[in-house]
Backbone as a ProteinNet text record, in pm:
[ID]
protein_1_A
[PRIMARY]
MTQVDVVEVAGVHRAIGLQTPLRLPPEFSATALYEWKMAADGDLLRQIFRTFRPMRHLEFGTWLGDGVLRCVEECDATVWTINLLEGESRPDGGWAYGERMRREWERIRAWAQLAGPKDNEGVRTDAHGMIGFNYLKAGWGKRVCQIYADSREWDTRAYPDGFFDTALIDGGHTADIVANDTSKTLRLVRSGGLVMWHDFCPDPDVLTRCESTRGVHSYITSHLNELSPSFRQLFWIKPSWLLIGVRA
[TERTIARY]
2136.4	2129.7	2146	2239.5	2265.5	2203.3	2167.2	2101.4	2010.2	1914.4	1819	1888	1866.2	1919.6	1853	1922.9	1872.3	1865.1	1749	1731.3	1680.9	1751.5	1706.2	1577.3	1494.8	1366.1	1382.7	1487.7	1507.5	1525.4	1562.9	1586.2	1480.6	1375.6	1274.4	1204.7	1175.7	1103	1179.6	1312.2	1391.2	1388.6	1389.3	1391.3	1263.1	1151.3	1024.6	980.2	1069.8	1044	954.9	960	876.9	963.1	898.5	969.5	970.6	865.9	848.7	907	1000.7	1057.6	951.4	967.6	883.3	949.7	868.3	925.5	862.5	945.5	898.1	921	832.9	858.9	992.7	1066.6	1200.3	1204.1	1097.9	1101.8	1115.8	1073.5	1081.7	1225	1312.9	1452.1	1520.2	1460.9	1518.7	1453	1355.2	1283	1353.9	1382.1	1441.7	1346.3	1401.6	1315.7	1231.8	1279	1197	1080.9	1081.5	969.3	890.2	914.1	852.4	701.9	632.4	486.6	432.8	318.4	257.1	224.6	208.8	179.7	286.5	413	521.6	512	495	480.9	352.4	247.2	122.6	139.4	219.3	245.8	324.4	422.8	498.7	407.3	320.6	229.1	136.1	86.4	1.9	74.9	201.4	277.3	302.8	325.5	344.2	216.5	101.3	-25.2	-52	-20.4	-46.9	34.7	156.2	244.4	241.6	230.3	227.6	90.3	-15.9	-153.2	-200.2	-205	-259.8	-409.4	-459.5	-604.1	-665.9	-584.2	-630.9	-525.1	-566.1	-473.5	-522.5	-429	-458.3	-394.3	-470.2	-420.4	-450.6	-347.4	-365.3	-367.3	-480.1	-493	-569.4	-700.9	-784.3	-785.8	-807.2	-829.3	-942.9	-924.5	-1030.2	-1043.7	-950.9	-962.7	-879	-783.4	-699.7	-609.2	-563	-481.1	-559.4	-685	-770.2	-783.1	-805.8	-820.7	-697.4	-579.5	-456.1	-450.3	-509	-509	-620.5	-745	-857.2	-861	-806	-804.8	-695.5	-599.6	-485.8	-487.2	-571.9	-574.8	-712.9	-729.4	-860.7	-877.8	-792.4	-792	-917.5	-953.9	-1043.3	-953.1	-992.9	-910.1	-978.1	-903.3	-944.8	-867.3	-937	-869.3	-923.2	-834.2	-870	-840.1	-933.3	-916.8	-991.2	-935.8	-1006.8	-1136.4	-1247.7	-1375.3	-1374.5	-1314.6	-1316	-1199.6	-1114	-1001.9	-881.6	-770.7	-645.2	-628.9	-585.5	-564.8	-417.3	-380.3	-244.2	-226.4	-102	-78.5	-150.3	-173.4	-241.4	-393.3	-441.5	-584.6	-650.1	-577.5	-632.7	-639.5	-704.4	-717.4	-583.3	-553.3	-435.3	-462.3	-587.7	-623.2	-755.5	-757	-878.7	-863.3	-975.3	-973.3	-1084.7	-1067.4	-1176.8	-1289.5	-1410.8	-1525.7	-1523.4	-1532.4	-1538.4	-1681.9	-1714.7	-1853.1	-1909.2	-1827.2	-1879.3	-1906.1	-1864.5	-1888.2	-2018.4	-2090.2	-2212.5	-2307.2	-2313.2	-2408.8	-2375.7	-2251.5	-2217.4	-2204	-2251.3	-2240.2	-2310.3	-2422	-2500.3	-2425.6	-2329.5	-2258.3	-2111	-2073.7	-1937.1	-1937.1	-1829	-1815.4	-1765.7	-1842	-1809.9	-1760.4	-1666.5	-1616.5	-1509.2	-1430.1	-1321.6	-1304.9	-1217.3	-1195	-1321.4	-1330.9	-1452.4	-1489.8	-1387.9	-1417.3	-1443.4	-1437.9	-1458.9	-1491.5	-1599	-1634.8	-1536.9	-1504.5	-1408.7	-1460.7	-1388.5	-1424.8	-1308.6	-1337.4	-1237.4	-1237.1	-1131.1	-1134.7	-1099	-1060.7	-1025.5	-1117.4	-1238.8	-1328	-1469.9	-1540.9	-1683.5	-1714.9	-1808.6	-1853.4	-1752.3	-1644.2	-1543.7	-1445.2	-1440	-1348.4	-1384	-1287.7	-1309.9	-1399.1	-1423.8	-1517.9	-1483.5	-1354.7	-1317.6	-1342	-1314.3	-1342.4	-1492.3	-1566.6	-1711.3	-1773	-1726.9	-1777	-1750.3	-1635.8	-1599.3	-1666.9	-1743.4	-1819.7	-1745.6	-1638.3	-1557.5	-1589.3	-1693.8	-1727.3	-1752.9	-1792	-1821.4	-1698	-1578.4	-1455.9	-1373.7	-1438.5	-1367.4	-1436.6	-1357.1	-1405.3	-1349.7	-1432.9	-1388.7	-1401.3	-1288.8	-1285.2	-1268.7	-1357.2	-1350.2	-1298.4	-1170.6	-1113.1	-976.1	-931.8	-791.3	-719.1	-616.8	-551.5	-493.6	-464.7	-412.3	-518.8	-645.7	-756.2	-823	-774	-832.7	-806.7	-912.7	-904	-885.9	-768.9	-737.9	-751	-808.5	-811.5	-890.8	-985.2	-1065.9	-992	-876.7	-800.3	-691.2	-685.4	-580	-442.8	-338.2	-202.2	-189.1	-121.2	-96.3	-218.8	-321.1	-446.1	-427.8	-340.2	-323.7	-200.6	-210.6	-97.9	-7.6	-66.5	8.6	-51.3	29.4	-18.5	56.5	-15.3	44	22.2	130	123.7	139.6	28.7	28.7	-79.1	-91.1	-188.9	-122.1	-128.9	-59	90.9	160.3	302.3	395.3	341.8	429.6	488.6	603.8	675.2	591.3	512.3	435.2	324.6	262.8	157.1	217.4	330.5	398.6	438	483.1	519	397.5	284.5	162	118.3	114.2	64.9	158.6	287.9	384.8	367.9	352.3	336.6	215.4	102.3	-17.8	5.3	70.9	90.9	178.9	281.8	373.7	303.7	205.2	130.5	34.7	-17.9	-128.6	-86.5	38.4	84.1	158.3	125.4	178.7	326.6	388.7	524.4	528.8	624.6	633.7	551.2	463.8	383.3	464.3	403.4	472.8	416.6	506.9	471.9	535.3	453.6	500.9	472.2	574.1	557.8	571.2	471	486.3	543.4	600.8	666	794.5	859.3	994.3	1092.4	1186.6	1291	1410.9	1528.8	1646.6	1721.9	1675.3	1744.3	1741.4	1856	1859.3	1774.1	1769.4	1687.3	1539.1	1497.6	1358.3	1325.1	1412.8	1387.4	1384.1	1461.7	1462.8	1336.9	1291.5	1184.1	1045.1	1036.2	907.3	874.1	789.5	761.3	706	625.2	558.9	657.4	779.9	876.9	953.6	953.9	1045.5	1008	881	840.6	857.6	827.4	841.9	989.6	1074.1	1218.2	1275.4	1234.2	1284.9	1251.3	1125.9	1086.8	1164	1166.3	1229.3	1378.1	1449	1593.9	1632.9	1549.9	1583.1	1540.7	1466.1	1418.9	1460.4	1563.4	1604.1	1639.8	1713	1754.6	1636.5	1530.7	1410.4	1328.7	1326	1242.8	1305.3	1436.4	1504.7	1470.4	1461.1	1430.4	1293.3	1205.6	1071.3	1066.1	1180	1179.8	1293.1	1260.7	1364.6	1443.4	1371.7	1430.2	1363	1440.1	1385.6	1464.9	1399.4	1476.2	1393.9	1465.7	1409.1	1421.4	1311.8	1316.2	1370	1477.2	1537	1511.7	1449.5	1398.1	1250.6	1214.7	1074.4	1065.1	942.5	917.8	860.2	905.2	851.9	960.1	927.9	1008.1	930.3	997.9	933.3	997.6	915.2	963.4	896.6	975.5	921.9	922.2	806.1	794.5	869	936.5	1006.8	906.9
-1290.3	-1145.3	-1110.2	-1020	-983	-849.1	-767.6	-641.9	-602.5	-515.5	-471.3	-375.2	-394.3	-301.3	-165	-60.7	75.5	131.5	186	248.2	390	487.3	626.4	641.3	738.6	760.4	770.3	836.1	856.9	726.3	617.4	491.1	385.6	419.1	319.6	264	349	301.8	190.7	204	99.4	-30.1	-17	-135.1	-216.4	-150.7	-224	-240	-208.2	-235.8	-136.5	-8.8	93.8	194.9	273	372.3	511.3	543.5	679.7	694.5	788	808.7	855.7	815.3	866.3	990.9	1085.7	1212.7	1254.2	1308.3	1370.2	1519.9	1600.5	1744	1770.4	1873.4	1899	1909.8	1961.7	1982.6	1851.9	1739.9	1614.8	1567.4	1604	1562.3	1628	1736.9	1807.7	1768.4	1676.3	1635.9	1519	1533.2	1421.8	1303	1183.1	1065.7	1039.6	1080.3	1059.7	1158.6	1259.6	1352.4	1328	1214.6	1181.7	1175.6	1222.2	1223.1	1123.5	1063.1	968.1	1034.1	1166.4	1234.4	1205.9	1198.5	1170.7	1028.9	931.6	793.2	774.5	847.2	839.8	887.3	991.4	1041.1	937.8	874.6	768.8	652.8	611.4	501.6	537	659.5	702.6	689.1	730.7	722	577.3	491	349.7	291.1	319.4	270	327.2	454.3	522.2	461.9	420.7	369.7	216.7	146.4	-0.3	-53.7	18.2	-8.8	-152	-187.6	-318.9	-325.5	-446	-467.1	-523.1	-593.8	-646	-612.8	-536.4	-489.3	-534.6	-580.2	-625.6	-530.1	-495.9	-400.8	-451.4	-455.7	-487.2	-355.5	-326	-203.1	-98.1	-87.6	6.7	144.4	147.7	270.6	349.1	477.7	558.3	538.2	463.9	433.2	517.9	594.2	678	594.2	477.6	390.3	338.7	304.3	261.2	371.9	495.1	607.3	625.6	608.2	626.1	527.3	412.3	311.5	335.8	342.1	347.1	476.9	584.6	710.8	716.7	624.6	629.5	518.7	416.6	306.1	241.1	131.7	67.7	-52.2	-64.1	-181.7	-192.2	-317.3	-347.4	-376.4	-327.2	-338.8	-428.5	-524.4	-603.3	-546.2	-503	-439.4	-495.5	-521.1	-592.1	-506	-505.2	-426.8	-494.9	-487.2	-534.6	-457	-526.5	-458.2	-366.3	-412.9	-334.2	-238.3	-231	-137.7	-191	-120.6	-160.2	-88	-160	-100.9	-98.7	-1	7.2	-94.5	-122.3	-217.2	-179.7	-48.6	-6	-14.5	-62	-75.6	42.2	151.5	269.3	251.3	345	339.2	367.4	291.9	323.4	442.8	455.6	564.5	625.7	756.1	824.3	973.7	1043.5	1188.3	1248	1375.3	1447.9	1464.2	1464.2	1479.5	1617	1622.4	1748.7	1775.4	1903.8	1943.3	1874.7	1864.3	1809.3	1659	1595.7	1452.8	1421.5	1524.9	1502.1	1406.7	1416.1	1336.3	1187.4	1150.5	1008.6	951.7	1026.7	979.9	845.5	824.9	703.4	577.7	587.5	467.1	472.1	556.8	559.9	512.9	449.4	408	528.5	572.2	695.4	668.8	747.8	748.7	855.6	857.6	954.6	1017.7	1118.8	1184.5	1253	1272.2	1323.7	1462.1	1542.4	1678.7	1691.5	1581.6	1590.5	1454	1446.2	1321	1293.1	1164.8	1130.1	1020.9	996.2	893.6	798.3	669.8	568.4	554.5	603.9	621.3	497	388	266.9	150.9	179.1	72	94.4	-17.6	-17.8	73.7	164.6	244.6	341.5	367.8	459.3	390.5	257.7	186.4	219.5	271	302.6	421.3	505	616.2	705.5	733.3	827.4	771.2	641.2	588.9	571.3	541.9	531.8	668.1	769.6	905.6	952.7	909.6	951.4	867.4	765.8	687.4	572.1	522.8	417.2	278.2	266.6	136.3	30	71.4	-22.8	-96.1	-46.4	-113.3	-163.9	-181.8	-223.5	-342.6	-443.5	-557.4	-541.4	-496.2	-469.3	-595.9	-636.8	-756.2	-711.7	-757.7	-724.5	-846.5	-845.2	-962.6	-929.8	-1012.1	-1015.1	-1087.2	-1025.4	-1084.3	-1222.1	-1249.9	-1380.9	-1489.3	-1449	-1543.7	-1540.6	-1456.9	-1443.8	-1570.4	-1632.3	-1756	-1720.9	-1752.3	-1715.9	-1833.4	-1944.6	-2063.9	-2043.1	-1949.2	-1926.2	-1846.4	-1789.5	-1708.5	-1794	-1800.8	-1880.1	-1815.5	-1894.2	-1841	-1731.8	-1622.2	-1514.4	-1434.4	-1433.4	-1364.4	-1213.1	-1158.1	-1012.7	-965.5	-844.1	-780.6	-705.9	-648.5	-570.6	-592.2	-566.5	-573.6	-471.1	-408.5	-314.8	-370.2	-394.9	-446.8	-329.3	-289.6	-170.4	-185.7	-308.4	-333.6	-328.6	-440	-445.3	-437.7	-368.6	-342.1	-422.5	-517.9	-605.2	-710.7	-763.7	-856.2	-978.5	-1029.5	-1150	-1124.6	-1007.4	-976.3	-948.6	-879.1	-855.8	-989.1	-1083.2	-1216	-1284.9	-1280.7	-1342.6	-1280.2	-1146.6	-1077.4	-1099.4	-1104.9	-1130.4	-1271.4	-1368.3	-1506.8	-1524.1	-1464.9	-1473.4	-1404.1	-1289.9	-1210.7	-1282.3	-1351.5	-1416.2	-1517.3	-1586.2	-1680.8	-1609.1	-1495.9	-1432.5	-1335.2	-1287.4	-1190.3	-1263	-1230.3	-1298.3	-1267.9	-1350	-1324.1	-1190.8	-1107.2	-974.7	-870	-913.5	-818.9	-755.5	-659.6	-582.8	-611.9	-633.7	-638.6	-516.4	-438.3	-313.4	-315.7	-285.1	-275.1	-129.8	-77.1	57.5	48.3	158	168.1	85.9	67.3	10.6	124.2	140	240.4	198.6	183.3	137.6	249	373	485.8	470.7	475.5	453.8	552.7	678.7	777.2	741.7	691.5	651.4	534.6	435.6	317.7	352.5	452.5	496	572.9	658.6	752.6	704.9	616.5	583.7	435.9	409.9	273.2	186.6	244	163.6	97.3	149.5	93.4	-26.6	-44.2	-142.6	-286.2	-320	-456.5	-491.6	-395.9	-419.1	-440.8	-352.1	-362.5	-490.5	-524.2	-643.4	-769.3	-780.1	-899.7	-909.4	-802.1	-806.3	-839.1	-769.5	-787	-922.5	-979.7	-1109	-1226.6	-1198	-1305	-1281.3	-1201.3	-1168	-1291.1	-1383.2	-1501.8	-1586.7	-1587.7	-1661.9	-1589.4	-1456.1	-1376.9	-1360.2	-1348	-1311.4	-1399.7	-1534.2	-1616.3	-1588	-1522.2	-1493.2	-1367.6	-1296	-1166.9	-1154	-1089	-1050.9	-931.4	-840.8	-722	-702.9	-659.2	-626.2	-507.4	-391.6	-270.7	-167.4	-88.1	27.7	148.9	225.1	349.6	459.8	522.4	631.1	763.7	863.1	860.3	818.7	733.1	693.7	600.9	555.9	447.7	328.5	307.3	202	102.6	-26.3	-135.2	-198.6	-224.8	-278.6	-411.1	-508.7	-635	-666.6	-702.1	-746.9	-899.1	-961.2	-1105.5	-1181.8	-1286.4	-1374	-1458.1
-263.1	-247.1	-99.9	-69.5	69.3	107.3	7.8	37.4	-78.7	-48.4	-149.4	-245.5	-375.3	-474.3	-458.6	-502.7	-496.1	-637.9	-673.9	-805.2	-784.3	-839.4	-833.4	-913.9	-873.7	-940.7	-1092	-1137	-1280.8	-1357.4	-1289	-1357.7	-1334.2	-1261.1	-1226.2	-1349.8	-1447.8	-1566.5	-1638.2	-1642.4	-1707.8	-1626.8	-1494.4	-1407.7	-1418.7	-1450.7	-1461.1	-1606	-1700.3	-1840.8	-1911.3	-1869.6	-1931.4	-2006.5	-2092.9	-2172.3	-2109.7	-2033.6	-1983.1	-1843.4	-1822.4	-1688.1	-1588.8	-1462.4	-1354.9	-1298.4	-1256	-1209.9	-1077.4	-988.6	-865.4	-873.9	-814.9	-808.3	-738.4	-779.4	-724.1	-572.2	-511.2	-365.4	-288.9	-348	-275.4	-256.9	-347.9	-334.9	-216.4	-166.6	-52.6	79.6	75.5	195.6	263.2	393.5	467.3	464	447.4	434.4	558.4	676.3	795.7	802.3	713.9	702.8	574.2	511.9	383.5	397.3	297.1	298.3	196.2	228.5	135.8	2.7	0.4	-125.8	-229.6	-186.8	-280.9	-333.3	-244.2	-287.7	-367	-328.8	-403.1	-546.1	-565.6	-699.6	-780.3	-715.9	-783.2	-823.4	-731.4	-761.8	-877.6	-878.7	-989.6	-1123	-1124.5	-1248.6	-1289.3	-1191.7	-1222.2	-1282.3	-1220.7	-1274.7	-1414	-1432.4	-1559.9	-1673.1	-1644.2	-1748.7	-1759	-1645.6	-1647.1	-1688.2	-1651.1	-1691.4	-1659.8	-1532.2	-1495.8	-1525.6	-1542.5	-1557.4	-1429.6	-1348.2	-1219.2	-1114.3	-1014.3	-911	-774.2	-691.7	-555.2	-455.7	-350.1	-251.7	-110.1	-27.2	114.9	192.2	257.3	333.7	256.4	279.6	204.6	268.3	399.1	474.5	409	380	320.6	169.9	109.8	-32.4	-124.6	-70.3	-157	-246.3	-196.3	-279.2	-399.2	-377.5	-487.7	-590.9	-543.7	-635.5	-722.6	-665	-743.2	-858.7	-839.9	-945.5	-1047.1	-1001.5	-1096.1	-1175.1	-1120.1	-1193.6	-1300.2	-1293.9	-1386.6	-1491.4	-1473.8	-1570.1	-1565.2	-1637.3	-1648.2	-1554.9	-1455.1	-1368.6	-1282.6	-1254.7	-1143.3	-1023.5	-906	-785.9	-683.4	-631.9	-516.1	-397.4	-292.5	-179.5	-48.5	45.2	168.4	290.3	386	508.2	622.9	742.4	861	878	896	911.9	1033.3	1142.6	1267.2	1277.2	1175.3	1176.7	1253.5	1238.2	1301.7	1434.7	1537.1	1669.3	1705.5	1786.5	1837.9	1950.3	1990	2099.4	2228.6	2251.3	2373.8	2361.9	2247.4	2227.5	2159.6	2143.5	2076.9	1926.6	1860.8	1715.4	1648.4	1544.8	1465	1374.7	1328.4	1237.4	1283	1299.8	1338.1	1322.1	1315.3	1301.3	1384.1	1416.7	1477.9	1376.2	1426.7	1338.9	1274.6	1142	1071	1029.7	1018.4	991.7	866.6	760.6	635.9	643.9	753.9	768.9	843.5	880.8	957.6	884.8	752	676.3	677.2	713.2	711.3	852.4	952.2	1090.1	1110.5	1043.2	1064.6	1023	932.2	889.9	923.7	1019.6	1070.1	1214.4	1256.3	1395.3	1473.3	1572.4	1642.3	1783.8	1825.9	1963	1967.7	2073.1	2076.4	2212	2222.1	2349.9	2399.6	2530.9	2591.3	2539.3	2503.6	2461.6	2311.7	2239.9	2095.5	2037.8	1963.9	1899.8	1786.9	1766.1	1662.4	1571.6	1464.7	1367.4	1349.9	1357.5	1326.1	1174.1	1109.3	964.3	884.7	951.8	876.6	912.2	957.4	1002.8	952.2	939	907.6	788.1	803.7	690.2	633.4	706.7	653.7	559.8	559	470.2	325.2	251.9	111.4	85.3	186.1	171.3	52.3	31.1	-74.7	-214.6	-236.2	-370.2	-391.7	-284.9	-297.8	-326.8	-254.4	-275.2	-417.3	-474.1	-610.3	-717.8	-678.7	-775	-839.5	-773.8	-833.1	-777.7	-697.5	-641.8	-747.1	-866.2	-974.4	-1023.5	-988.9	-1031.7	-914	-801.2	-680.7	-616.6	-582.7	-504.7	-363.5	-270.6	-134	-50.2	10	94.2	238.9	327.3	469.3	543.8	579.6	645.2	700.3	793.1	831.6	718.4	661.7	544.5	574.3	701.1	737.7	725.9	726.2	716.2	578.5	489.8	356.4	275.2	226.8	149.6	2.3	-52.9	-191.7	-288.7	-244.7	-329.9	-459.1	-459	-578.6	-685.5	-650.3	-745.3	-809	-942	-1006.6	-991.5	-1008	-1005.9	-1111.5	-1074.7	-1170.3	-1208.3	-1124.8	-1156.5	-1165.8	-1081.2	-1074.8	-1151.8	-1205	-1274.6	-1176.7	-1073.1	-975.1	-836.7	-733.2	-595.2	-511.7	-419.2	-323.5	-183.5	-111.3	24.8	120.5	182.7	269	376.1	429.9	534.8	671	746.2	874.6	852.6	942.3	920.9	1010.1	1086.1	1162.8	1069.4	1107.6	1019.8	984.9	1080.4	1051.9	950.4	956.8	860	722.8	718.8	590.7	527.4	609.3	559.1	498.6	567.5	517.5	385.2	382.8	263.9	145.7	173.4	66.6	11.9	99.8	56.9	-34	4.6	-78.4	-212.6	-207.9	-329	-430.2	-384.4	-477.4	-567.5	-513.4	-596.7	-691.2	-646.4	-717.7	-826.7	-824.6	-925.8	-1037.3	-1159.1	-1277.8	-1301.1	-1383	-1427.4	-1502.4	-1468.5	-1528.1	-1457.1	-1364.5	-1287.3	-1176	-1108.4	-1005.2	-866.6	-771.7	-629.7	-565.4	-493.1	-432.8	-282.7	-203.8	-59.3	-19.3	51.9	107.5	248.1	294.7	426.2	431.4	317.5	316.9	291.1	383.4	365.9	450.2	389	463.6	534.9	522.8	585.7	738.4	805.5	951.7	1029.8	987	1057.5	1047.9	932.4	915.4	1007.2	1011.4	1094.5	1242.2	1281.8	1421.7	1457	1366.8	1398.5	1356.5	1258.1	1196.9	1218.5	1314.3	1356.9	1244.7	1156	1053.1	957.3	948.6	854	910.2	1041.3	1101.2	1068.6	1079	1050.5	904	815.9	672	638.2	687.1	660.2	719.2	841.1	907.4	828.4	784.9	709.8	578.3	501.7	369.3	380.8	466.6	473	530.5	616	674.7	586	477.6	389.2	244.2	223.2	86.9	5	65.9	-9.3	-52.8	29.1	-6.6	-112.8	-104.1	-194.3	-332.4	-337.8	-462.5	-581.9	-568.2	-685.4	-747.3	-672.1	-723	-808.7	-817.9	-886	-986.9	-1099.3	-1194.9	-1141.2	-1075.7	-1013.9	-879.1	-778.9	-647.6	-597.3	-583.7	-555.3	-478.9	-401.9	-332.5	-423.1	-435.3	-510.3	-419.6	-460.4	-384	-455.8	-387.1	-250.3	-248.2	-155	-137.2	-17	9.3	104.7	28.2	-96.1	-181.3	-221.1	-205.4	-257.1	-372	-483.3	-601.8	-641.4	-673.6	-726.5	-858	-959.5	-1088.4	-1085.9	-1093.9	-1077.1	-1186.9	-1143.4	-1238.3	-1316.4
[MASK]
++++++++++++++++++++++++++++++++++++++++++++++++++++++++++++++++++++++++++++++++++++++++++++++++++++++++++++++++++++++++++++++++++++++++++++++++++++++++++++++++++++++++++++++++++++++++++++++++++++++++++++++++++++++++++++++++++++++++++++++++++++++++

């Protein structure tokens, strides 16, 4: 394989062996891919979970837990999700994810890591007590196995081959981390299961403007020949920032 296949949203259900078409609201078709919002991909993921109905789902990159919610609210799966305890940092040492403190968050100050600019206190939203906050707040902790680790150091020996039905790779976005997470996932997802990479988009404007896509795209496109035998189908959903693989 020399390039990633492209499947329009209207044909995704057939590519993954489902009967029900996936649908995006019409306004998304008019949105430039470099202005793409996670809400669109989140809606696609919800529909995939709703129709594919995994029982065990693996997720790299928890953040506030919205990815977990998209799964547990749409099917009966238990989710294993992994995140760095101390959060992800930018090359300059700053936070990769953070927000200004909002009034309604005052009650969770004691279990959030606080810091920020001198004129305003902030919250590191992907670290310590904020990891998975949204799924915990919604009461879904009973169906989530939260793993606090660097995915490169995560010991998967206790998990049998093909343990998971689906996996979403959306943690660190550098090529080396994507390579690690993909390698672990290939052993852990069953034949016929789905491997999904977020922040994959081959559009040149996206790659120029959106840093998070470059490492994912670089790894996938430079390792296609190695990856292809592991999948019955491997395709980019157009329009989206999602790459989907159906395990061989």
